[in-house]
C-alpha positions in Angstrom: 64.4 -35.4 91.5 61.0 -34.2 92.6 60.5 -32.1 89.5 61.6 -35.1 87.3 58.9 -37.2 89.0 56.3 -34.5 88.5 57.2 -34.2 84.8 57.3 -37.9 84.1 54.1 -38.8 85.9 51.0 -38.6 83.7 49.0 -35.5 84.9 51.8 -34.6 87.3 52.3 -31.0 86.1 48.5 -30.4 86.3 48.4 -31.9 89.8 51.3 -29.6 90.8 49.4 -26.6 89.4 46.2 -27.5 91.2 48.1 -28.1 94.5 49.8 -24.7 94.2 46.4 -23.0 93.5 44.8 -24.6 96.6 47.8 -23.9 98.8 47.8 -20.2 97.8 44.1 -19.9 98.3 44.6 -20.3 102.1 47.3 -17.7 102.4 47.1 -13.9 102.8 49.4 -13.3 99.8 49.0 -11.6 96.5 51.2 -11.7 93.4 53.9 -9.0 93.3 53.1 -8.5 89.6 49.8 -6.5 89.7 50.2 -5.1 93.2 53.6 -3.3 93.1 52.7 -0.9 90.3 49.2 -0.1 91.8 49.8 -0.3 95.5 47.9 2.9 96.4 44.7 1.4 94.9 45.1 -1.8 96.9 45.8 0.3 100.0 42.7 2.4 99.3 40.7 -0.9 99.3 42.1 -1.7 102.8 45.1 -4.0 102.1 48.1 -3.7 104.3 51.3 -4.9 102.6 54.1 -6.8 104.4 57.3 -8.4 103.2 57.7 -10.5 100.1 56.6 -14.1 100.8 58.9 -15.4 98.0 60.0 -14.2 94.6 56.5 -13.8 93.2 54.2 -13.3 96.2 54.0 -10.6 98.8 52.4 -11.1 102.3 49.3 -9.0 102.6 46.7 -8.4 105.4 43.3 -8.6 103.7 40.5 -6.3 104.5 38.0 -7.9 106.8 35.9 -10.5 105.1 37.9 -10.7 101.9 38.9 -14.2 100.7 40.3 -16.1 97.8 38.2 -18.7 96.0 39.6 -21.2 93.6 38.0 -21.7 90.2 37.7 -24.8 88.1 40.8 -23.8 86.2 44.1 -24.7 88.0 45.7 -21.4 87.3 42.9 -18.9 88.2 41.6 -17.8 91.6 39.1 -15.1 92.4 39.6 -12.5 95.1 36.2 -11.8 96.7 35.2 -8.9 98.9 33.2 -9.1 102.1 30.0 -9.3 100.0 31.2 -12.1 97.9 31.8 -10.0 94.8 34.8 -10.7 92.6 37.2 -7.8 93.0 40.3 -9.3 91.3 41.5 -12.2 89.3 44.7 -14.0 90.4 46.7 -16.1 87.9 49.2 -18.5 89.4 51.1 -21.1 87.4 52.7 -23.3 89.9 54.5 -25.6 87.4 58.1 -25.9 88.4 59.4 -25.1 84.9 57.5 -21.8 84.5 56.3 -20.6 87.9 54.6 -17.2 87.7 51.8 -15.1 89.1 49.9 -11.9 88.5 46.8 -10.2 89.7 44.4 -7.7 88.2 41.8 -5.7 89.9 38.2 -5.8 88.5 36.3 -2.6 88.0 32.7 -2.8 89.0 31.5 -1.5 85.6 32.9 -2.7 82.3 31.9 -3.6 78.8 32.3 -6.9 77.0 32.5 -7.6 73.3 32.5 -11.3 73.3 29.2 -12.4 74.7 27.3 -14.6 72.3 24.2 -13.0 71.0 21.1 -15.1 70.8 21.4 -15.2 67.0 24.1 -17.5 65.6 26.9 -15.7 63.8 26.5 -12.6 65.9 28.1 -11.3 69.1 27.0 -8.5 71.5 28.7 -5.6 73.1 27.2 -5.2 76.6 27.6 -3.2 79.8 28.4 -5.2 82.9 27.9 -4.4 86.6 30.0 -6.7 88.7 30.3 -9.1 85.8 26.5 -9.3 85.2 25.1 -7.9 81.9 22.8 -4.9 82.6 22.6 -3.3 79.2 23.1 -4.5 75.7 24.7 -1.8 73.5 24.1 -3.7 70.3 25.0 -6.8 68.3 27.4 -7.2 65.4 28.1 -9.8 62.8 31.1 -11.9 63.9 34.3 -10.6 62.3 32.8 -7.2 61.4 35.5 -5.3 63.2 34.2 -1.9 62.1 30.9 -2.5 63.7 32.6 -3.9 66.8 34.8 -0.8 67.1 31.7 1.5 66.8 29.8 -0.5 69.4 32.7 -0.5 71.8 33.1 3.3 71.4 29.3 3.6 72.2 29.8 1.4 75.3 32.8 3.5 76.5 30.8 6.7 76.0 27.8 5.3 77.9 30.0 4.2 80.8 31.8 7.5 80.9 28.6 9.5 80.8 27.0 7.4 83.6 30.1 6.4 85.6 32.9 8.8 84.9 35.4 6.8 86.9 34.3 3.4 85.6 37.8 2.2 84.9 38.8 2.8 88.6 38.7 -0.6 90.3 38.3 1.0 93.7 35.3 3.2 92.8 31.5 2.5 92.9 31.7 -0.7 94.9 30.3 0.7 98.2 
């Protein structure tokens, strides 16, 4: 009956998703999907795993100072370290008809291909440090996939040359 009321109330599903996001933000839990297959990395970061909290979340003791922070989107929450840096993104769909969750760690260094360039009709491939652009590799005309591929290859080479473990989400954060 409760789910019928949620589904039949205008905005009810969105409210259910927002409520689920907020409730989860206060709990020391993480999604099973995204932690089970990479538990050694999480443990290296200082997480201590407990028992499953339910069918999609596991109880976890967070490292000192780590917190969850809700975003403006009802299904996304950030996991912040003790310095306030985003270390993981948590997706949680709390809707009764399709409840699911997953988490993915964020590497300190990355590249992005979708930042808008200052010039209309172009995009940039850039290097990011903690989500902040620190180097622009180059710009390409939108939908020029050959140029995009070449710039992405240059970005990966630059990252590998400068930060050989750049894809390791537990490295370089100290």
